[in-house]
C-alpha positions in Angstrom: -211.5 57.6 91.2 -208.5 57.7 89.0 -208.0 54.7 86.7 -204.4 53.7 87.1 -204.3 51.9 83.8 -205.0 55.2 81.9 -201.7 56.6 83.1 -199.5 53.6 82.1 -198.5 55.6 79.0 -197.1 58.3 81.2 -195.0 55.9 83.2 -193.7 54.3 79.9 -192.8 57.7 78.5 -190.9 58.8 81.6 -189.2 55.4 81.9 -187.9 55.8 78.4 -186.1 59.0 79.5 -183.8 57.1 81.9 -181.3 55.8 79.4 -180.9 59.1 77.5 -180.5 61.0 80.7 -177.8 58.5 81.9 -176.0 58.8 78.5 -176.2 62.6 78.7 -174.7 62.4 82.2 -171.8 60.4 81.0 -171.3 62.8 78.2 -171.5 65.7 80.7 -168.7 64.0 82.7 -166.6 63.6 79.5 -167.2 67.2 78.6 -166.2 68.3 82.1 -162.9 66.4 81.7 -162.3 68.0 78.3 -163.1 71.4 79.6 -160.7 70.9 82.5 -158.0 70.1 80.0 -158.8 73.2 78.0 -158.8 75.3 81.1 -155.4 74.1 82.1 -154.1 75.0 78.7 -155.8 78.4 78.8 -154.2 79.1 82.2 -150.7 78.2 81.3 -150.4 79.1 77.7 -153.6 80.4 76.0 -154.3 83.5 78.0 -150.7 84.8 77.6 -151.0 84.4 73.9 -154.4 86.2 73.9 -153.0 89.0 75.9 -150.0 89.4 73.6 -152.3 89.5 70.6 -153.9 92.7 71.8 -157.2 91.9 70.3 -159.6 92.8 73.1 -162.8 92.0 71.1 -161.5 88.5 70.2 -160.7 87.9 73.9 -164.1 89.1 75.0 -165.9 86.9 72.4 -163.8 83.9 73.4 -164.4 84.5 77.1 -168.1 84.8 76.6 -168.2 81.6 74.6 -166.1 79.6 77.1 -168.0 81.0 80.1 -171.3 80.0 78.6 -170.1 76.5 78.1 -168.9 76.3 81.7 -172.2 77.8 83.0 -174.2 75.2 81.0 -172.0 72.4 82.4 -172.6 73.7 85.9 -176.4 73.7 85.5 -177.5 70.9 83.1 -175.8 67.8 84.5 -177.2 68.3 88.1 -180.7 68.6 86.6 -180.1 65.4 84.5 -178.8 63.7 87.6 -181.9 64.6 89.5 -184.1 63.4 86.7 -182.1 60.1 86.5 -182.4 59.8 90.3 -186.2 60.1 90.4 -187.1 58.0 87.3 -186.0 54.6 88.7 -187.3 55.2 92.2 -191.0 55.0 91.1 -190.7 51.4 89.8 -188.4 50.6 92.7 -190.9 51.7 95.3 -193.7 49.9 93.4 -191.5 46.7 93.5 -191.1 47.1 97.3 -194.9 47.3 97.6 -195.0 44.0 95.7 -192.4 42.4 98.0 -189.4 42.7 95.8 -186.7 44.6 97.8 -184.0 43.5 95.4 -185.6 45.6 92.6 -185.7 48.6 95.0 -182.1 48.1 95.9 -181.2 48.1 92.2 -183.2 51.2 91.5 -181.7 53.1 94.5 -178.2 52.2 93.2 -178.9 53.6 89.8 -180.5 56.7 91.4 -177.4 57.4 93.6 -175.0 56.8 90.8 -176.9 59.3 88.6 -176.8 61.8 91.4 -173.1 61.5 91.8 -172.5 61.8 88.0 -174.6 64.9 87.8 -172.8 66.5 90.8 -169.3 65.7 89.5 -170.0 67.3 86.2 -171.8 70.3 87.8 -169.0 70.9 90.3 -166.5 70.8 87.5 -168.5 73.3 85.5 -168.9 75.6 88.5 -165.1 75.5 89.3 -164.1 76.0 85.7 -166.5 78.8 85.2 -165.4 80.7 88.4 -161.7 80.3 87.5 -162.2 81.3 83.9 -164.2 84.3 84.9 -161.3 85.5 87.0 -158.7 84.7 84.5 -160.4 86.5 81.6 -161.2 89.5 83.8 -157.5 89.7 84.7 -156.5 89.3 81.1 -158.9 92.0 79.9 -157.8 94.3 82.6 -154.1 93.8 81.6 -155.0 94.5 78.0 -157.0 97.7 78.6 -153.9 100.0 78.8 -152.7 98.5 75.5 -155.9 99.6 73.7 
């Protein structure tokens, strides 16, 4: 038989991760907003300047860097959202077993909010990455005859 008290440290350690994961989710949403602004600037001004510079290597390096950021934004916040969804559900379900449905309701609210934040940032990263990939490919294709 498993002694439930011997695993209390594990629950404490996992519960400690909730606040950092929520903070990271909020940061992910802020980064998504900033990246959206950068992408708009790229589309309407930056890519034309890069094309005019004629420096293909610089454009390739910049594209790689910006696409990596968008890819990370598309992947990490949804994972954090899932983590921040699952963490509060354990204590919430335990509270329901003890007859405290209000605590479960609070846990479910936090869980759903975390899911939404993760998806918002992830969707933004996915869209920005797809658009940037196309924009940089078009820019590099237009620059090739110049080289």
